[in-house]
N, C-alpha and C positions, 0 to 999 in steps of 0.2 A: 504494500500500500504506500502511495506517495504522500509525504507530509509537506505542507507549505509552512515554513517557519519565518517569523517576523523578528526584527531586532527588538531587544528588550526595551529600548528607549522610545519606540514608537508609541505615541499617545492614541488612545481609543476614545470615542465619544458617540453621542447621539444628539440629534438636532430637532428643533421645532421652530415655529414662527408665531408671533403674537396673535394676529387676526385668525390664524388657523386653529388655535387651541384655547385661547383665554376665555372666550365668551364674555359675560358681564359687560356687554357693549354699551349699556346705558348706566353703568354703576360707577361709583367712585370718582365722579367728576369727569369721566371720559366723554369726549365729543365725537361725532361721526368722522370716519376717515373716508377716503374715496372708495374703499371697498364696501363700506356700509351702504353708501349711496348706490354704487354699481350693483351690488347683490340684491338690493331691494327694488331694483328697476326690472320689471317683468321682461323675460326673454334673455337676460344676460347670463344667468346661472341655471344649470340643469335642475329641474324639479322646483325651481323657485327657492332653492336653499340659500342660506345666509349664515353669517358668523355670529349672530346675536348670542348664542349659547355655546357653539362649537363643542369643545371637550370639557368645558367648565373648569379649566385648569386655574383660572383666577381664584376659585374657591378650593381647588383640590391640589394645589401645587405641592403641598407637603407629601401627599400620597405619591405624586409623580416623582418627587425626589427620592422616595424610598424605592421606587422601581429602578431608578438610576443607580442607587447605591447597591442594590442587589445585583444589577447587571455588571457592576464592577468597573464602569467606565471612568476615565480620568477627567473628561471634559463634557460639559453640557453647553451646547450652543443654542441660545435663544435670542429672540429679538425684542426690542422695546417698542411699545405702541406710542408713537409720537403724540397722538392726540390724548393719550391717557396721562402723560406727564406734563404736556403743555397744551391745554385744551384749545387755546386760541391760535395755535401754531407758532406764535412768537410771544414773548413777554413772560408773564407770571407763571411760575411752576405750580402744578397741582400736587400738593404735599401728599395727598392720599394716594395718588398714582405712583409717586416716587417711593412711598413707603411699601407698596406692593412689591416692587422690584428689589428694594432693600431687604425685605423679608425673604424673598426668593434667593437672593445672593447669599444671605446669612445661612439659610437652610442648606444650600449647596456646599458651602465651605465647611459647615459643621459636620457634614457627612462625607468629607474628603473628596469633593468633586470641584474641579476648577470651572468657574463660569467663563464663557466666551460670549460677548455681547455683539449682536448685529444691530446697528443703529437704524438701518432702513431696510425693511423687508416688505416694501410696496404699499404700506398703509399711510399715505400722505394725509394729513388733516384736511378735511373737506373745506375748511375756511381758507386754506391756502390754494386749493384747487379753484375756488371761486375768484381768486386773484390771478389766475393764469396757470397755477400749478407749476410743474417743472418746466413748462415753456417760458415761464417768467424768470429771468435771470435773478431777480430778487429772492427767489426761493433758495438759491444757493447760500445766501446770507442767513436766511431763516434756519436752514439746516445747520449752518455753522453755530448759530446761537444755541440751538437744540443740542448739538454734539458737545459743545463746551459745557453746558449745564450737566450733561450726563457724565462727562469726564470728571467734573468737579464733585458730583454726587457719589460716583461709584469707582473712580480711578484709584482710590486707596486700596480697594479690595480686588478689583478686576483688572487684570494685566493683559488680556488678549481681547482685541477689538476688531470688528469689521465694519467698514463704513456703509457700503452699498451691497445688497444682495442682487445678483443677476441683473446687472444694468441693461442687458439686451432685452430681457422680459419687461423691465420697467419702462423701456423706451419703445422699441419696435413692436413687440408683441402687444403692448398696451395702447400705443398711439398711432401705429401704422396698420397693423393687422386687426386691431380693435377687439382682441379676444379677452384682454384683461382691463381692469380699471385704469384710466377713465373711459376706455372704449372708443377712442378716436381712430379715424382712418386717414391720417395725413402723414405722408412721408416727411414733409418739412417739420411738422410737429415732433415726429420721432427723432429726427436728426438733432433738433434743438434740445430736446429732452436728454438725449444721450450725452451731448456735450455738457449740459448743466449738471447732470449726475456726476460726471467725472470731475467737473470743477468743484462741486460741493465736496466730493471725496478729498481732493487736494487741499482745499481750505481746512477741512477737519484734521487732516494729517499734520498740517503746519501747527495748529493749536495743540494737538495731542503732544507734540514734542515738548511743549512748555508745561502743559498741565499734568501729563502722566509720563515723566521722563524715564521711568523704569518699566514702561509697558511696551507692548508690541501691537502694531496696527497694520491693517491691509484692507482688502476688499475681496468679494467672492463672485467672479464672473462664472456664467454657465457656458460649457463648451460641449460640442459633439464632434464626431469624426466622420468624414466622408472619404471612403476609399475609392480611388479611381477605378472605373469599370475596366479600362485597359490602360496600357502605358502610352497611348496616344496623347500627344500634348494637349489636344482639345479637352480630353477627359480630365487630365491632370489639372489644367488651368481652371476648368469649371469647378472642380472640387475645392481648389484653393480659394476661388472667389466665394463659394458657399460657406466655407469655414471662416473666412476672413470677417464676415459679418458679425460673428460672435467673438472671435479671438482677437485678430489684429486691431479691429476698430476700438476695442475696449482695453487692449493691452499695450499697443504701440504708444499711445499718448502717455501712459503711466511710466513705461520703461524706456521709451526712446524720445519722448517729447514731440512726437509727430502723429498725424493721422495718415492712414494709407491712402495714397493718391488714387489707386485703382478704384476704391470705393467712393471717394469724393467725385470721381468722374462718372461713375455709374449713377450716383444719386443726382448729380447735376443733369444727367440726361432725363431724369424724371422731375426736373425743376425743383429739386431740393438742394439747398446750398448750406454748407457748414459755415456757421456764423460765429466768429470768435472776436475777442478783443486782445490787444497787445498784452502779453504777460500771462495769458490763460494757460498756455502749455507749460510754462515754468511752474505754475501752481500745481497743475495736474501731475507733473512728473516728479513730485516730491518723493524721495526714497521711502520705500515701505519695508516693513520687517517680515511680512508674510503675505501669501496670497492663498485665498480659498479657491478650490476648484470644485464645481458642481458638475458631475457627469452622470448621465443616465443611459444614453443611447447613441447609436451611430448607424450608418448605412453605406451603401455603394452609390457613387455618383457618376453620371456621364453627361457629356455635353448634349444639350438640346437647344436648338435655336430659339424655340418658343417656350423655353423652360423658365419663365419668369425673369425677374430682374437680373439674375446671375447666370442665366442660360445653363442651368444644371437640373437634371432629373434625378431624383433620389429613388433608389431601388432597394428592396430589403435584402439583407445578407442571406437569409433563409426564411422559413415560415414561422420561426419562433417570435412570439410577441408577449409582452406583459399585458395585464388586463386593461391598461390604458391605451393599448394598441401601439406601443413603442417597440421597435425592433430591439433585440438583444444583441449587443456587439461588444463583448468584453475586450476583444483584441484592440478595438478602437480606444479603449481606456488606456491601455499601455502605450499606444501610439500617440495619443494626446499628451500624456505626461512627458514622454520622451521629446516630443516636438516643442512643448513649452519650455522645457529645460534647455534644449539646444538653441532656442530662439532668444530667450530672455535671461539665461544665466542661472546663477545659484540662489535665486530667491527661494526662501523656505516655503514649502507647499504643505497645506493641509487639505485633505479631501473633505470639504465641508458639507457636501451632500453626495450620496450615492445610495441607491436603493431601488426597489421595484414595487409596482402596483399589482397586488393580487388580492382579490376580493373574497377571501375565505371568511366564513362565519364560524361561530362557536358550535361545535358538533355535540352529539348526545353525551359524549364522555366529558363535556365541559371544557374541551381543549380546542385550539385552533391549529390545524395541521396544514401548514403552508410550506411544504417541501419545495415548491417552485421558487419561493423567495430565498430559501437556503441555497439552492443551486445557483441562483443569480448571484448571490453574495460570494459564494465560493469562486465562481468564474471571475468576478471582478477583483476579489482580493488576490487571486492568483496573478492577475495582470498587475496589481499594485506591487506584489512581491517581485515580479520581473522588473518593474520600473526601479524599485529600490536597488536591486542587484545591478542594474545598469547605471547606477550612480545618480539617479534623480533624488534631490534632497527633500524627501517627504517626512514631515515631522509628525503627522497624525492622520487618522482616518475616522470620520464622523458619519455614522449611518443616518440616512433619512428614511423613516422618521421614527422617533420614539413612539408616537401615538398615531393611530388612524385619526384623520382630522378633516377640516374643511378644505377640500382640494380645489380651491379657487373656482374657475368657471365650471368645473366638473361637479361641484357640490360635494355631497357626502357619499356618492356612489363609488368613488375610487379610493382604495385603501393602501397606503404606503407604510403603515406602522408595523413595528415589531410587537406592539401591544394593541390588541383589538379594543375598540371603544363602542359600547352600545350608546348610540346618540340619543336614545330616549331616557335611559337611566344613568348614563355616564359611567357605568361599570366598566372597569378595565380588566382584560383577560390577557395574560402573557401568551404569545404565540410560540409555536415550536421554534421559529426563527429567533425569538428572544433568547431561548435557552441555548440554541446553537451559538449565537453571537456571544453570550455570556461565557461559554466554554472557550471560545476563540480568544476573547479578551483576557481571560484568566491565564491561558496557556501560551498565548502569542503564537498559536499554530492551529492548524486543522488538517484533517486527512481528506484527501480527494477520494 
């Protein structure tokens, strides 16, 4: 039997996000975010679902921390609800909201778990959206004020921070494709938002150096892999363009201080122009301590003249799919990590999200038998091990997600958790994958 062994220093974790798990949407002084408004607008979310109650983790965080403790993880990655801590988007802090996160942080530390905070996991305060949202450059200063307040409140205890989660989703998926809040369909809006998200990131990093000098900060882009259908240059270049949308557009400005000209030209052909001010790229390219990588899927790509903006057609690697209909391509995970390392150097990487949607329920024996998720994790952790052996500086692996939760536009139908949640009673049931991951974390190895 083959054993996959990991370095003892590798950190293990689990992740969640505020709007997806907290609930208590109208409690404790919290005001609506763009996701409250989007989800309550008919037709935006499957089944009319919304995050008003979600997993009720706002009230059940102590139980959730005990699940983390039993799991044996080193890190819990969670996000802060901006509108819970600063209800008006800017200005006065809501002490009740701050207290919730302080209690959560204390509970984690008391149980030997290191908190990792994500400042922005897509839930912009609605009051700021009504002023233009991320299309409005002023929102970058509002984010800076919010970030500084959080650094001051929690920086003494929390040393690992991420500014923006999946900026591609928060810009293009949300403002060009219209699938996520605020649901716009303007390429120009998406380009503006993408730049302002990175500018907000850079501004926050600058302040972090002053306010949390002993901490580490970065951000967490999402990436996928497109494997060329053939070695023909047209297929190779089509895949490069397709991946560039998520990778280079959001990494080159941070690590190289430039945006890729290829994409600027493609956007310009669609009458969308990158609008910057002098000095923006200097701010965005502040040195960071770590980068989160969110990886779920990949596919094969080939050139197609009418294949959308990037002239690429995506084909499945084979017929394997998770229950959200995403192809399974663990080889792409290895190639992605190698490619990022070779392109951007020795930045410390954390896998901040990796996991699979399988919609198993609790069976008659009271258990959740999600062997497919275990197989997915085995495949991807094998690719992670290969990347580590190849010299990629990977500091930690954080599974998505601790809990089944509100899965954005998919509502509650799609389950990514290693813990099953009954969304009527909020009862938590540890899945088979929970126990498999627990064993892997404890032993730093698993058998294929």
